[in-house]
N, C-alpha and C positions, 0 to 999 in steps of 0.2 A: 504494500500500500504506500502511495506517495501523496498524502493529503496536501492540497494546495490552498486551503482556506485558512483564515486567520486564527480560528479557535477550533480545538479538537475536543471531542467527547471522551469520556473515560474509556470506552471501548476502542476508539480510534488510537488513543495514546497507548493502551495495552498492546494493540497490534503493532504500532509504530516502534515501540521499545522492546517488543518480544517479551512482555511480562504478562502475568495474569492480572485481570481487573482488580482482584482483591489487593494485590501488591501496589497497584497504582493508587487505590483508595488509602492504603496505609501511608504511602509516601506523602500524599496530599494532607492527610490528617496530622502528620508529624511536621508539616511545613517544610519538607525537604524538596518539594518539586513545585514549580510556579503554577498557580492556578487561581481561578476566581469563581465565585458562585453567583449564578443568575437564575432567578425563579426556582431556587432550590436545587439546581443542577450544577455539577462541577464542569467548568470549562477551562481548557488549558491553552494559553496563548502560544501559537505555533512558534513564533519568533523566540520567545523566552524559553520555550522547551528545547529548541535547538541549542541555545546558549548553555542551558543547564547540562545537556548531554555532552557538549564539547568540553565544558569545564571538568566533568568527571572523567572524560577520556584522557585529558592532559595530566591530571594529578599534580602533586606538589613536587618541586625539585628537591632532591636530597639536601638537607642542611639549610634550606631556605629559611630566612628569618621572617617572622610574622610582620605583615604590613600594618602600621598603626592606623587606627580608625580616624583619619584626618582628611578633611576636605581642604585642599589647597587651591591656588589659582586666583581667579577673579572673584570679587565680591558681587553678589546680586541680592538686592533687597528682598525679593520674593523668596529666593532660596534660603536666605537667613531666617526668614519668618517660618518657612516650612520645616527647617531643621529644629527650631525651638518647639514648634507645636507638635511635631510628629514624635519627639523623643527618640530620634534616630540614633543618637549616640555618636554622631560624627563631630569631632572638634574642628574648628575652622582656623586656618592659617593662610589668610588671603592677602598675598602681596603681588597680585597681578598674574595674568595668564602665562607669561614666560616663566615665572617662578614656579607656577603649577606644573608646567611641562617638566621642568628640571626635577621637581620633587617626585613626580610620578615615575620618571625613569630611574631615579635613585632608590625607589622603594620607601620613600619617606612619607608618602600619602596614598590613601586608598583611592581617592577620587580627585580630579582636577576640574575646576570650572573654567571653561575657555570661551573666548570670543575673539579669535585672532583672524583677521582678514588676510587673504593672500593678495598682495598688491598686484600681481601679474594677472589674476583672473577675477578678482572681486568676490571670490568664494570664501566661505568661512570654514575654519577648523579642519583643513585638509591634513591628514596624518603625515603625508610626505613633505608638506611645507612646514610642519611643526617639528620635524625630527623624530616623529613617533612611528614612522613606517617600519622600523626594525622590531617593534613589539608584535610578535606573532599572535598574541592573545588580546590585542587591543579591542576594546568595545567603546563606542561613543553613543551616548543617549541624548536626545534632544530635551532640553529643559524648557526653553521658551524662545520666541522671537521677540526682541526688545526694540523699543524706539529710542534711538540716540539723537541728541541734538544739543543746542546751546542752553546751558543753565545761566540765568541772568538774575540780577537783583530784583526783588519784588516790584511789580508794575513796570519793569524795564525802563528806568528813568533815562538811560542813555540812548534809547531808541535803536538798539541793536537788532537787525533783521536777518542777518546772515553772516557767513564767513568773511565776506569782504569788509564788513564793519569792524572786525577784530583788528584790522591793520590801521585803524584810525589812530592818530597820535593820542597818547595818554590812556588808551584802553589796556587794563591789566588783565592778563589771561592766566587763569589757573590751568595746570596741566598735570598729567600723570607721569609716573616714572617710566624710564626706558624699559621696554619689554611688556608693558601693560597693553591690553587690547585697545583701550580707548586712545592711547598715545599713537599706536599704529594706525588706527582708524583716522585720527586727526591728520596725520601726515598724508594718508591716502586721499582724504577729502581735499586737503590743501593742494596736492599735486593735480587733482582733477580740475580744480578751480584756477590752476595756473599761478598759485601763490606759493611763496617760500616760507617755511617756519621762521626764518630769520626776520621776516617782516612783522612778526607779532611780538608784543611786549609781555613776555612770560614773567610771572612772578618768580622770585629766586628759588623757592623750594618746591619740589613736586608733591602732589597729594598722593597718598598711598592707597586710597580707596575711593569709591564713589561718594561715600558720606563725607570724607575729608574734603573732597573737592567742593561739594555742595556747601559745607560749612565755611570754607574759605570765602565763598561768594556771599553767604548769608551774613557773615561777620564783617564784611567790608574789606577784606584783604585782597579781593580780586573782583573784577567786574563781570567776567564771563569765563566759561570753561565748557568742554565737551563732556557730556555724561548722559545717563539714562533718565527718562522722564520720571520714573518712580522716585529717584533721589531728589529731583527738583520738587516734586509734590510734597515729599516728606519734610522738606525745609521751607516750604511756602515760597518757592522761587518761580520766576517767570521761565518759560520754556519755548524754544523755537525748534521744531522737529527738522532733522536733516536726513536721517538714514534709518533703515531697519536692519538688524543684525541677528544672527543665530547665536544663542548661548547654549553650549553643550557640556555634558559631563563626560569626561574621559576616564577610563579605568581599565584594569586588567580583567579578563573574563571571570576569574573566580571571585573577584571582588563584587561583581554584579549580584552574586547570590549570598554574600555575607549579610547577616541580619541588619546592620545599619542601612545598607543601600535598599534592601527589600522593604524596610519600614518606611523609608523616605518615599519610595515609589508607590507603595500602598496608600500612604497618606495623600500623595499628589493626585490620586484618583477620586478623592472625596470632594463633594461640592464646596466645602469650605475653602479649598485652595482656589477654585475658580472665582468665588466671591472676593477673596482677598486680592487676586490678580486684577480684577475689575476695579476694586477700590484704590489700589496703588496706581494704576494707570500705566499705559505704554507697553502692555504685554499681550501677546498672542500665544495662547497655550494649547492650541488645537493639536499640535504634534507632541505635546509633552509625553515623555516615556517611549517615543519611537526610537528604535535602534537605527542610527544613521550610518554606522560602520561596525562591521564584525569581521575582524581579520581572519 
């Protein structure tokens, strides 16, 4: 049997895995196999089932040290909220997408939040462009599509309407550190507009997170900066939309089935998350949980 639909029944899973239906029920009851319940019946997502099967075929490398339950990479307001509310048990160490890639490769983080644009194609989070192509068990899961734009002082007193206005004399621009997804996006947007980063009046010190950048503007240390709409709303800032980007979670295949990640993904399917995304603003979560890459 080669089922090609998104969800399998217990009988189809038993046939697919060459197991007895009773064994499939036992695995589901013990939480060892990905499944969901609809109208009293167990359904098994085909994509997650294939990931589960591959993770068990691979096994653990002898002497491999456990990977800490840490989410590194880029900060996302909705993701932060979901981690708290779900009780997933993932600690956060968010110093930008580039740092997340490094920590994932070094085994210092279970998950990395990424939103890195490929300047040559305009596509997001391509493993080969991130240096992750060598991970033979790499999995990438869509978290959200986010709206990026200019964060501005409340009511936009300087009348900033777009990127070109950032080059006006006296405009102080908050910015992210090198390697952060927002910094790479800013450079890409400036290049498309025929502008040079040297034409902007950047403030001396980079912001290490979305919230830090928003606070720099809220507290009057900067007049503008590139960030997500949710961060602007959280600080009561004006916002000018410029771009929509993909924010993905990158991890190794076995990490996908660790309890912290499964708790987070289970919570993400609850209506509460959709309500929170709408309240925060700037999120499209229709693809949340979709596996976008499976090495």
